[in-house]
C-alpha positions as CSV (number, residue, x, y, z in Angstrom):
1,M,13.3,-50.1,77.4
2,R,9.9,-51.8,77.4
3,I,6.6,-50.4,78.8
4,Q,7.0,-52.1,82.2
5,E,10.5,-50.6,82.6
6,I,9.4,-47.1,81.8
7,A,6.4,-47.5,84.1
8,D,8.7,-48.5,87.0
9,T,11.0,-45.5,86.2
10,T,8.3,-42.9,86.0
11,G,5.9,-44.3,88.6
12,L,3.1,-44.2,86.0
13,S,0.8,-47.1,85.3
14,K,0.9,-48.9,81.9
15,K,-2.7,-47.8,81.4
16,A,-1.8,-44.1,81.8
17,I,1.2,-44.5,79.4
18,N,-1.1,-46.1,76.8
19,L,-3.6,-43.3,77.2
20,Y,-0.9,-40.6,76.7
21,E,0.2,-42.5,73.6
22,K,-3.3,-42.6,72.2
23,K,-3.8,-38.9,72.9
24,G,-0.7,-38.2,70.8
25,L,1.3,-36.9,73.8
26,L,3.9,-39.7,73.4
27,Q,5.4,-40.8,70.1
28,V,6.6,-44.3,70.5
29,I,8.9,-46.3,68.2
30,R,8.5,-50.0,67.6
31,D,11.2,-52.6,67.0
32,E,11.2,-55.1,64.1
33,N,8.9,-57.4,66.1
34,G,6.4,-54.7,66.7
35,Y,7.2,-54.1,70.4
36,R,7.1,-50.6,71.7
37,C,10.5,-49.2,72.7
38,Y,11.0,-46.2,75.0
39,T,14.0,-44.0,75.5
40,Q,15.2,-41.4,78.0
41,E,13.4,-38.7,76.0
42,H,10.2,-40.6,76.6
43,V,11.0,-40.7,80.3
44,R,11.4,-36.9,80.3
45,I,8.2,-36.3,78.5
46,L,6.2,-38.6,80.8
47,M,7.7,-36.9,83.9
48,R,6.6,-33.5,82.5
49,I,3.1,-34.9,81.9
50,K,3.0,-36.4,85.4
51,I,3.9,-33.1,87.0
52,L,1.4,-31.1,84.9
53,R,-1.4,-33.6,85.7
54,R,-0.7,-33.2,89.4
55,M,-1.4,-29.5,88.9
56,D,-4.8,-30.4,87.3
57,V,-3.7,-29.3,83.8
58,S,-5.9,-30.9,81.2
59,L,-4.5,-33.3,78.5
60,A,-5.4,-30.8,75.8
61,D,-3.4,-28.1,77.5
62,I,-0.5,-30.4,78.2
63,E,-0.4,-31.3,74.5
64,Q,-0.2,-27.6,73.6
65,L,2.6,-27.0,76.2
66,L,4.6,-29.9,74.9
67,Q,4.3,-28.5,71.4
68,E,5.5,-25.1,72.6
69,I,8.5,-26.7,74.3
70,N,9.4,-28.5,71.1
71,M,9.2,-25.3,69.1
72,Q,11.5,-23.5,71.7
73,L,14.0,-26.3,71.3
74,L,13.9,-26.0,67.5
75,D,14.4,-22.2,67.8
76,M,17.4,-22.8,70.1
77,Q,19.0,-25.3,67.6
78,K,18.3,-22.9,64.7
79,E,20.1,-20.0,66.6
80,Q,23.1,-22.2,67.4
81,L,23.4,-23.3,63.7
82,E,23.2,-19.6,62.6
83,K,26.1,-18.8,65.0
84,K,28.2,-21.6,63.7
85,L,27.4,-20.6,60.1
86,A,28.5,-17.0,60.8
87,Q,31.7,-18.3,62.3
88,C,32.4,-20.5,59.3
89,E,31.7,-17.6,56.9
90,L,34.0,-15.3,58.9
91,Q,36.9,-17.9,58.8
92,N,36.3,-18.5,55.1
93,L,36.5,-14.7,54.4
94,Y,39.6,-14.5,56.5
95,M,41.5,-17.3,54.7
96,Q,40.4,-15.8,51.3
97,R,41.9,-12.4,52.2
98,I,45.2,-14.0,53.4
99,A,45.4,-16.1,50.2
100,A,44.9,-12.9,48.1
101,L,47.6,-11.1,50.1
102,L,50.1,-13.9,49.6
103,E,49.3,-14.4,45.9
104,E,48.8,-10.9,44.6
105,E,51.3,-9.0,46.9
106,H,49.2,-5.9,46.4
107,T,49.6,-2.8,48.7
108,E,45.9,-1.9,48.6
109,L,45.0,-5.3,49.9
110,L,47.3,-4.7,52.9
111,Q,45.5,-1.5,53.7
112,S,42.0,-2.8,53.4
113,A,42.4,-6.2,55.0
114,D,42.3,-5.0,58.6
115,Q,39.2,-2.9,58.0
116,E,37.3,-5.8,56.4
117,M,38.2,-8.1,59.3
118,E,37.1,-5.5,61.8
119,E,33.7,-5.2,60.1
120,A,33.3,-9.0,59.9
121,W,34.2,-9.3,63.6
122,E,31.5,-6.8,64.5
123,E,28.9,-8.8,62.6
124,V,29.8,-12.0,64.4
125,Q,29.8,-10.1,67.8
126,E,26.2,-9.4,67.3
127,L,25.5,-13.1,67.4
128,Q,27.4,-13.4,70.7
129,P,30.0,-16.1,69.8
130,D,30.9,-18.5,72.6
131,K,34.2,-18.5,74.4
132,R,35.8,-21.4,72.5
133,N,35.1,-19.9,69.0
134,V,36.7,-16.6,70.0
135,S,39.8,-18.1,71.6
136,S,40.3,-20.6,68.8
137,F,40.1,-17.9,66.2
138,I,42.8,-15.8,68.0
139,V,45.1,-18.8,68.5
140,V,44.9,-19.7,64.7
141,E,45.7,-16.0,63.9
142,V,48.7,-15.9,66.2
143,M,50.1,-19.2,64.8
144,L,49.7,-18.0,61.2
145,A,51.5,-14.7,62.1
146,T,54.4,-16.6,63.6
147,L,54.8,-18.6,60.4
148,L,54.8,-15.4,58.2
149,L,57.3,-13.6,60.5
150,D,59.6,-16.6,60.3
151,N,59.6,-16.4,56.5
152,G,62.5,-14.6,54.8
153,N,60.2,-12.7,52.4
154,M,59.7,-9.1,53.5
155,L,56.0,-9.0,52.3
156,Y,55.2,-12.1,54.5
157,A,56.8,-10.4,57.5
158,V,54.7,-7.3,56.9
159,I,51.5,-9.4,56.7
160,G,52.5,-11.3,59.9
161,A,53.0,-8.0,61.7
162,M,49.6,-6.8,60.5
163,L,48.0,-10.0,61.8
164,L,49.6,-9.4,65.3
165,V,48.1,-5.9,65.3
166,H,44.7,-7.3,64.6
167,V,45.2,-10.0,67.3
168,F,45.8,-7.3,70.0
169,Y,42.8,-5.4,68.7
170,V,40.6,-8.5,69.0
171,I,41.9,-9.3,72.5
172,G,40.9,-5.8,73.6
173,K,37.4,-6.2,72.2
174,A,36.8,-9.7,73.5
175,S,38.9,-10.0,76.6
176,S,35.8,-11.3,78.5
177,C,35.2,-14.0,75.9
178,L,38.6,-15.8,76.2
179,E,39.0,-19.2,77.7
180,S,42.0,-19.9,79.9
181,P,43.4,-23.1,78.3
182,L,43.4,-21.4,74.9
183,D,44.7,-18.2,76.4
184,Y,47.8,-20.1,77.4
185,L,48.3,-21.2,73.8
186,L,47.9,-17.5,72.8
187,Y,50.6,-16.5,75.3
188,M,52.9,-19.2,74.0
189,G,52.3,-18.0,70.4
190,I,53.1,-14.4,71.3
191,R,56.2,-15.4,73.1
192,R,57.3,-17.3,70.0
193,V,56.8,-14.1,67.9
194,R,58.9,-12.2,70.4
195,T,61.7,-14.7,70.0
196,L,61.5,-14.6,66.2
197,Y,61.6,-10.8,66.3
198,T,64.7,-10.8,68.5
199,K,66.4,-13.3,66.3
200,R,65.7,-11.3,63.2
201,R,66.9,-8.1,64.8
202,V,70.2,-9.8,65.8
203,C,70.6,-11.1,62.3
204,N,70.1,-7.6,60.8
205,E,72.6,-6.1,63.2
206,T,75.1,-8.7,62.3
207,D,74.6,-8.0,58.6
208,H,75.1,-4.3,59.1
209,T,78.3,-4.9,61.1
210,E,79.8,-7.1,58.4
């Protein structure tokens, strides 16, 4: 928008807007023809300035306050990025452990995997992950467990059972962090596991009978 539009939107005069720009309170971009262009972010900044001026806050103090607000926003963005990074690292660790279990078929890995995942989970809990990340992680784990249990290989079945044990442990720890749409997927996954288990038991009983 042009200066007249933002003046009409904020109720400020063009003279006041030009003054705030000269004082460095407003960073304006220009188009290829050199005309100043304003965005909704500029509207928000000008409205903050307008309210503070009505409270007789000086322009120097307003400049400092705006800088502090920007720093707070940067800190919030940094914290969110750190949480996402922690989630990615946890998922990467998890997939590495599963790959090692499937490739090496080593008994010691089976015994240590759950402990390592528990420790990793506690580290991420300190960062207070949001509901969607927690629920998504559980759903992925349940789906992977169903695939392993449906495999004819005994080792895969053991790994799948171990994953389910870990799922129920996580649910107990993070029941307040689950999100209902994804909880439904979790329920469907567990019901699928129950069906596979029943089918496998029937097959085993049939084999013994024969």
